[in-house]
C-alpha positions as CSV (number, residue, x, y, z in Angstrom):
1,M,77.4,16.0,-3.5
2,I,76.8,14.4,-7.0
3,R,75.5,10.8,-6.6
4,R,75.8,8.1,-9.4
5,D,72.7,8.5,-10.4
6,G,73.4,12.7,-11.0
7,S,71.6,13.9,-8.3
8,V,72.7,16.7,-6.1
9,V,72.9,16.7,-2.5
10,T,74.1,19.1,0.0
11,A,77.6,18.9,1.8
12,R,77.8,17.8,5.0
13,P,79.5,20.0,7.9
14,A,82.9,20.4,8.1
15,R,85.5,18.0,9.9
16,R,88.9,18.0,11.0
17,P,91.4,16.9,8.2
18,R,92.2,13.2,8.4
19,V,95.6,11.8,7.5
20,G,96.1,11.8,3.9
21,A,93.5,14.7,2.8
22,L,96.6,17.6,2.1
23,A,98.2,14.9,-0.5
24,C,94.7,14.0,-1.8
25,L,93.9,17.9,-2.7
26,A,97.4,18.3,-4.0
27,T,97.3,15.5,-6.6
28,A,94.0,17.0,-7.6
29,A,95.4,20.5,-7.8
30,L,98.0,19.1,-10.1
31,H,95.5,17.1,-12.3
32,V,93.6,20.5,-12.7
33,V,96.5,22.2,-13.8
34,S,97.8,19.7,-16.2
35,G,94.7,20.1,-18.5
36,S,91.4,18.9,-16.9
37,A,89.0,21.8,-17.9
38,P,86.6,20.5,-20.7
39,A,86.8,21.8,-24.2
40,F,84.0,23.8,-25.1
41,A,83.8,23.2,-28.7
42,Q,80.4,22.4,-30.2
43,Q,79.3,19.1,-28.6
44,A,78.1,16.2,-30.5
45,S,74.5,15.6,-30.4
46,P,72.7,12.6,-31.1
47,G,70.1,14.3,-33.4
48,M,69.7,15.0,-36.8
49,Q,71.9,17.8,-38.5
50,L,70.1,20.3,-39.9
51,Q,71.7,21.9,-43.1
52,L,70.3,25.8,-44.2
53,A,70.3,24.8,-47.8
54,D,68.3,21.8,-47.4
55,L,65.5,23.4,-45.5
56,Q,65.6,26.1,-47.8
57,Q,64.7,24.0,-50.8
58,A,62.3,22.1,-48.9
59,A,60.2,24.9,-47.7
60,I,60.0,26.2,-51.5
61,S,59.3,22.6,-52.6
62,S,56.4,22.4,-49.8
63,D,55.1,25.9,-50.5
64,P,51.5,25.5,-51.5
65,R,52.1,28.3,-54.3
66,T,54.6,26.1,-56.3
67,R,51.8,24.5,-57.4
68,E,50.6,27.4,-59.3
69,L,53.3,27.2,-61.7
70,A,51.7,24.2,-63.1
71,L,48.2,25.1,-62.6
72,L,49.3,28.2,-64.6
73,E,50.9,26.5,-67.5
74,S,47.8,24.2,-67.8
75,Q,45.4,27.1,-67.8
76,S,47.7,28.7,-70.6
77,S,47.7,25.9,-72.6
78,L,43.9,25.7,-72.7
79,R,43.9,29.2,-73.8
80,L,46.2,28.4,-76.5
81,A,44.0,25.5,-77.4
82,N,41.1,27.9,-78.2
83,L,43.2,30.6,-80.1
84,S,44.6,28.1,-82.2
85,R,40.9,26.9,-83.0
86,Q,40.2,29.9,-84.4
87,W,42.0,28.7,-87.7
88,Y,39.3,26.1,-87.6
89,P,35.7,26.5,-89.6
90,A,33.0,28.4,-87.4
91,T,29.6,27.0,-87.8
92,S,26.2,27.9,-86.5
93,V,22.7,27.3,-87.2
94,E,20.1,30.0,-86.9
95,S,16.3,30.8,-87.4
96,L,14.5,33.9,-88.2
97,V,10.9,34.5,-88.2
98,Q,9.9,38.0,-88.5
99,Y,6.9,40.7,-90.2
100,Q,7.9,43.9,-91.6
101,T,5.3,46.5,-92.2
102,D,6.0,47.1,-95.9
103,A,7.4,45.2,-98.7
104,P,8.4,46.0,-102.2
105,T,5.9,46.1,-104.5
106,T,5.9,46.1,-108.7
107,P,4.8,49.5,-110.3
108,L,3.1,47.5,-112.9
109,L,-0.4,47.2,-112.5
110,T,-3.4,44.7,-113.5
111,A,-6.6,45.4,-115.4
112,D,-8.2,46.0,-112.2
113,G,-5.7,48.3,-110.7
114,K,-3.8,45.7,-108.7
115,P,-0.1,45.1,-108.8
116,F,0.9,42.2,-110.8
117,F,3.6,41.2,-107.8
118,S,4.1,42.0,-103.8
119,A,6.4,40.5,-101.7
120,P,5.3,38.9,-98.4
121,K,5.5,41.1,-95.4
122,D,6.1,37.8,-93.2
123,N,9.4,35.6,-93.7
124,Y,10.5,32.6,-92.3
125,D,14.1,31.2,-92.6
126,I,16.4,28.8,-90.9
127,Y,20.0,28.4,-92.0
128,G,23.5,26.7,-91.2
129,R,26.3,29.1,-91.6
130,I,30.2,28.3,-92.0
131,E,33.1,30.7,-91.7
132,Q,36.9,29.9,-92.3
133,R,39.6,32.6,-91.6
134,L,41.6,32.8,-94.5
135,W,44.2,35.8,-93.1
136,D,44.2,37.3,-89.7
137,P,47.5,38.3,-88.3
138,G,45.6,38.7,-84.9
139,V,45.8,35.2,-83.9
140,G,49.2,34.7,-84.0
141,A,49.9,38.0,-82.1
142,Q,47.4,36.9,-79.5
143,S,49.3,33.7,-78.9
144,A,52.3,35.3,-78.4
145,V,50.7,37.7,-75.4
146,E,49.5,34.8,-74.1
147,R,52.8,32.7,-73.8
148,A,54.3,36.0,-72.6
149,Q,51.5,36.6,-69.7
150,L,52.3,32.9,-68.5
151,A,56.1,33.6,-68.4
152,E,55.2,36.8,-66.6
153,Q,52.5,35.1,-63.9
154,Q,55.1,32.0,-63.6
155,A,58.0,34.9,-62.8
156,R,55.7,36.4,-60.3
157,V,54.9,33.3,-58.3
158,R,58.8,32.5,-58.2
159,T,59.3,35.8,-56.6
160,A,56.4,35.4,-54.0
161,V,58.2,32.0,-53.1
162,F,61.7,33.5,-52.8
163,A,60.4,35.2,-50.0
164,V,60.4,32.0,-47.8
165,R,64.0,31.6,-48.2
166,Q,64.8,34.5,-45.7
167,Q,62.3,32.8,-43.3
168,V,63.8,29.8,-43.2
169,N,67.2,32.1,-42.6
170,D,65.7,33.6,-39.5
171,A,64.1,30.8,-38.1
172,F,67.1,28.4,-38.7
173,F,69.9,31.3,-37.0
174,A,67.2,31.5,-34.2
175,A,67.6,27.9,-33.4
176,A,71.3,27.7,-34.1
177,T,71.8,30.7,-31.7
178,L,69.9,28.6,-29.1
179,Q,71.9,25.7,-29.6
180,Q,75.2,27.2,-29.6
181,R,74.5,28.6,-26.1
182,L,73.1,25.4,-24.7
183,D,76.4,23.5,-25.9
184,V,78.3,26.5,-23.9
185,I,76.0,26.0,-20.5
186,S,75.9,22.3,-21.0
187,A,79.9,22.3,-20.9
188,T,79.6,24.9,-18.0
189,V,77.5,22.6,-16.1
190,T,79.7,19.2,-16.6
191,E,82.6,21.8,-15.2
192,L,80.5,23.0,-12.1
193,E,79.3,19.3,-11.3
194,G,83.3,18.8,-10.9
195,R,83.8,21.6,-8.7
196,L,81.0,20.7,-6.6
197,R,82.4,17.2,-6.0
198,E,85.7,18.5,-5.1
199,A,84.3,21.2,-2.9
200,N,82.1,18.5,-1.0
201,A,85.3,16.6,-0.7
202,R,87.0,19.5,0.8
203,V,84.1,20.3,3.2
204,Q,84.3,16.5,4.4
205,E,88.1,17.0,4.6
206,G,87.5,20.1,6.9
207,T,89.6,22.4,4.4
208,A,86.5,24.1,3.2
209,V,83.4,25.5,4.8
210,Q,79.6,24.4,3.7
211,A,79.0,27.8,2.3
212,D,81.6,27.5,-0.7
213,A,79.9,24.3,-1.8
214,A,76.3,25.7,-1.4
215,A,77.6,28.8,-3.4
216,I,78.8,26.2,-6.2
217,E,75.6,24.1,-6.0
218,A,73.2,27.3,-6.1
219,T,75.2,28.2,-9.2
220,L,75.1,24.7,-10.8
221,L,71.4,24.9,-10.3
222,Q,70.7,27.9,-12.0
223,R,73.0,26.9,-15.0
224,Q,70.8,23.6,-15.1
225,Q,67.8,26.2,-15.0
226,D,69.3,28.1,-17.8
227,A,69.7,24.9,-19.7
228,D,66.4,23.8,-19.3
229,E,64.8,27.0,-20.6
230,L,67.2,27.0,-23.8
231,R,66.1,23.5,-24.5
232,A,62.8,24.4,-24.6
233,N,63.2,27.5,-26.8
234,M,64.9,25.5,-28.8
235,R,62.0,22.9,-29.1
236,G,59.8,25.9,-30.0
237,A,62.3,27.2,-32.6
238,I,62.5,23.6,-34.2
239,A,58.8,23.3,-34.2
240,R,58.3,26.9,-35.9
241,L,61.3,25.8,-38.4
242,A,59.2,22.3,-39.3
243,T,56.1,24.7,-40.0
244,I,57.7,26.7,-42.4
245,V,59.6,24.2,-44.3
246,G,56.8,21.8,-44.1
247,R,57.8,18.7,-43.1
248,P,58.4,17.3,-39.3
249,I,61.8,17.8,-37.7
250,P,62.8,15.9,-34.8
251,A,62.8,17.8,-31.4
252,D,66.1,16.8,-30.8
253,A,67.8,17.9,-34.4
254,V,70.9,20.4,-34.4
255,P,71.5,23.0,-36.8
256,T,74.3,23.1,-38.2
257,V,75.8,26.5,-39.1
258,P,77.1,27.0,-42.2
259,D,80.5,28.0,-43.3
260,L,79.7,30.6,-46.0
261,A,83.0,32.7,-45.7
262,A,83.9,31.2,-49.6
263,P,80.3,31.7,-51.2
264,F,80.2,35.5,-49.9
265,S,83.9,35.9,-50.8
266,S,83.0,34.6,-54.4
267,V,80.1,37.5,-55.0
268,R,81.2,40.0,-52.9
269,D,82.8,42.1,-55.5
270,Q,79.9,41.8,-57.9
271,L,77.2,42.8,-55.5
272,Q,76.4,45.7,-57.4
273,T,76.1,44.0,-60.8
274,L,74.4,40.8,-59.9
275,R,70.9,40.1,-61.2
276,L,70.0,36.8,-59.4
277,R,66.7,37.8,-57.6
278,P,63.6,36.5,-59.7
279,E,62.1,39.6,-59.4
280,Y,64.8,40.9,-61.9
281,E,63.2,38.0,-64.3
282,Q,59.6,39.3,-63.3
283,F,60.5,42.8,-64.8
284,G,61.8,41.1,-67.9
285,K,59.0,39.0,-68.5
286,T,56.5,42.0,-68.0
287,R,58.7,44.3,-70.5
288,E,58.0,41.1,-72.9
289,R,54.5,40.9,-72.4
290,I,54.0,44.6,-73.3
291,A,55.8,44.2,-76.2
292,A,53.7,41.3,-77.7
293,Q,50.5,43.7,-76.5
294,Q,51.9,46.3,-78.6
295,E,52.2,43.8,-81.7
296,V,48.6,42.8,-81.0
297,T,47.6,46.6,-81.2
298,G,49.1,47.0,-84.3
299,V,47.8,43.8,-86.0
300,Q,44.2,45.0,-85.0
301,S,44.1,47.6,-87.9
302,Q,45.1,45.0,-90.8
303,P,42.7,43.6,-93.0
304,K,41.1,40.3,-92.1
305,V,40.1,37.8,-94.9
306,T,37.3,35.1,-94.1
307,A,35.4,32.9,-96.4
308,F,31.9,32.1,-95.7
309,G,29.0,29.8,-96.7
310,R,25.1,29.9,-95.9
311,I,23.1,27.2,-96.6
312,G,19.0,27.5,-95.5
313,F,15.4,26.6,-95.9
314,G,13.0,29.4,-95.8
315,R,9.8,31.5,-97.3
316,P,10.5,33.3,-99.3
317,A,13.9,32.3,-100.1
318,L,16.6,34.0,-102.3
319,D,13.6,34.4,-105.0
320,F,11.1,36.6,-102.8
321,I,8.8,36.6,-106.0
322,Q,7.8,33.1,-105.4
323,N,6.4,33.0,-102.1
324,E,7.4,29.2,-101.2
325,W,8.9,27.0,-99.1
326,E,12.6,26.2,-100.7
327,A,16.1,25.6,-100.0
328,Y,19.0,28.1,-100.8
329,G,22.7,28.5,-100.4
330,V,25.0,31.4,-100.5
331,G,28.8,31.5,-100.4
332,G,31.7,34.2,-100.9
333,V,34.7,36.0,-99.4
334,R,34.8,39.0,-96.8
335,L,37.3,41.4,-96.6
336,Q,37.2,43.5,-93.3
337,W,39.3,46.3,-92.7
338,N,39.8,48.9,-90.1
339,A,41.2,51.4,-92.1
340,W,41.0,54.3,-90.0
341,N,40.5,54.7,-86.6
342,W,41.1,58.2,-85.4
343,G,44.7,57.4,-84.0
344,T,43.3,54.5,-81.5
345,T,46.2,52.7,-82.5
346,G,48.9,54.9,-82.2
347,R,47.8,56.3,-78.5
348,E,47.5,52.7,-77.5
349,R,50.8,51.6,-78.4
350,E,52.3,55.1,-77.0
351,A,50.3,53.7,-73.6
352,Q,52.0,50.7,-73.4
353,K,55.4,52.0,-74.2
354,L,55.0,54.4,-71.2
355,Q,54.1,51.3,-69.1
356,S,57.5,49.5,-70.1
357,E,59.1,52.6,-69.1
358,I,57.4,52.4,-65.6
359,T,58.5,49.1,-65.3
360,S,62.0,50.3,-65.7
361,S,61.7,52.5,-63.3
362,E,60.6,50.0,-60.6
363,E,63.1,47.7,-61.5
364,A,65.7,50.6,-60.8
365,A,63.9,51.4,-57.2
366,F,64.3,47.7,-56.6
367,A,68.0,47.5,-57.5
368,R,68.7,50.3,-55.4
369,S,66.3,48.9,-52.3
370,I,68.9,45.7,-52.6
371,A,71.9,47.6,-52.8
372,A,71.0,49.7,-49.6
373,G,69.9,46.4,-47.7
374,V,73.4,44.8,-48.7
375,E,75.1,47.6,-47.4
376,G,73.9,47.5,-43.8
377,D,74.8,43.5,-43.6
378,L,78.4,44.2,-45.0
379,A,78.9,46.6,-42.0
380,T,77.5,43.9,-39.9
381,I,80.0,41.4,-41.2
382,E,82.9,43.6,-40.8
383,H,82.2,44.4,-37.1
384,L,81.4,40.6,-36.4
385,T,85.0,39.5,-38.1
386,R,86.6,41.6,-36.2
387,A,84.8,40.7,-32.9
388,L,85.8,37.2,-33.8
389,A,89.5,37.8,-34.2
390,T,89.2,39.1,-30.3
391,D,86.8,36.9,-28.9
392,Q,89.3,33.7,-28.9
393,R,91.9,36.3,-27.2
394,I,89.6,37.2,-24.4
395,I,88.2,33.8,-23.7
396,D,92.1,32.5,-23.7
397,L,92.6,35.2,-20.9
398,R,89.3,34.5,-19.1
399,A,90.6,30.7,-18.8
400,D,93.7,31.6,-17.5
401,V,92.0,33.7,-14.6
402,E,89.5,30.9,-14.1
403,R,92.4,28.5,-13.8
404,T,94.3,30.6,-11.5
405,A,91.2,31.1,-9.4
406,R,90.3,27.5,-9.4
407,V,93.7,26.4,-7.9
408,R,93.4,29.2,-5.3
409,L,89.9,27.9,-4.5
410,Q,91.3,24.2,-3.8
411,E,94.4,25.8,-2.0
412,G,91.5,27.7,0.3
413,V,92.7,31.2,-0.5
414,L,89.9,32.1,-2.8
415,T,86.2,31.8,-1.8
416,S,83.9,30.0,-4.1
417,S,82.0,33.2,-4.9
418,D,85.2,35.1,-6.1
419,Y,85.7,32.0,-8.1
420,L,82.2,31.6,-9.4
421,A,82.5,35.2,-10.5
422,R,85.7,34.5,-12.7
423,D,83.8,31.4,-14.0
424,T,80.6,33.5,-15.4
425,E,83.0,36.0,-16.8
426,L,84.7,33.4,-18.8
427,L,81.0,31.9,-19.4
428,Q,80.0,35.2,-21.0
429,A,83.0,35.2,-23.1
430,R,82.2,31.9,-24.5
431,I,78.6,32.7,-25.2
432,A,79.8,35.9,-26.6
433,Q,82.0,34.0,-29.1
434,A,79.3,31.5,-30.0
435,T,76.9,34.4,-30.7
436,H,78.9,36.1,-32.7
437,Q,80.0,33.1,-34.5
438,V,76.4,32.6,-35.5
439,E,75.3,36.2,-36.2
440,L,78.5,36.2,-39.1
441,A,77.0,33.3,-40.8
442,Q,73.5,34.8,-40.7
443,A,74.6,38.0,-42.0
444,R,76.6,36.5,-44.8
445,A,73.3,34.1,-45.6
446,R,71.3,37.3,-45.3
447,V,73.7,38.9,-48.2
448,L,73.5,35.8,-50.3
449,T,69.7,35.6,-49.8
450,T,69.4,39.5,-50.7
451,I,70.7,39.3,-53.9
452,G,69.4,35.8,-54.9
453,A,72.4,33.7,-54.4
454,E,72.2,30.2,-53.7
455,V,73.5,29.1,-49.9
456,R,75.2,26.2,-50.1
């Protein structure tokens, strides 16, 4: 029996029926036939409702790699600042002390045969130097490369973070499957508790034997064990999901299976042409970076014009005839032009062009792998759609069989074991339907994630 506190007690031995017992049983049977069976829709839970789209966004936001986007931008801004400073005057201070084994000597000789002048072999000099770029197309090209590299690196980060979506999908639907099964098992437990109360009443009235109540009680305890196991697995699944999304989730939270039929239908006819995955952006940014590097390679052989100035103090100074300490200054304009490099520039540009073609080949291979992965999910979706179309019919038929068996059990013409077999068949049909519903939503979510579409 079921006490008011919910505990289950073993039925007492059968006694002879009392006056009015048959009338009570008839009333109970009429109540059963009139629709007392519980509905097996998803039960409301006091816990918070978990939405797949919110969890995906939370997982991406909490991923430590998302910080790299801002860090890469800060890093690139520092490099761009350094490149822009190349247009600023460049200054340096140098000093020199040297001794040379020979020095120029005048051919004119004095009366005693010595040269009129001989330059010193030791030199001392300290000077400051300043240079200003006047024309250098390489600076702008290097800045373009830096910006292209930033865009490529950020696209690579977004590609890596995107994989978290599928991790969320797997953990979410694993928890949703457990929750659906738990709802079905909980409803079955409630129904079996009612059957046990009826069996205990019949045992007390002498219209049933104790073995009938014992069989129902054993099945009830087994279903309660199944429910406890599912709750434990649910706690583990929710804890794993909380780790992935990077935020605490209450243990009693309930995953809400999303209805993705409309989003899936809107993109189904465009699966082969959509380019929503961040990998496509990464491929495009890689080609842009290669094009910018080709530009740098081309301008390296162009002329560069620089103005320079030098002020120093040394011995000897510019007038080496006067071997004395004195100040001096030098200024001018320098032209640098690597007019001939033996075809190095052309070969480097050709190598970069080949690298761009390699990137395009990788993009084509990636698109083919996406198409192949989607095809398997499309077949699964078609199968599950057909299965769900018949699941409800199977449940209706099993429910009719279970109701008939229940009435026959109450009339004493069917044993508890036979009734429990029919009840188990109905339970399995309901679990199959719940599982198919989650699997269909999961397959649709996997397709949307595979092609890069948002799950809403």
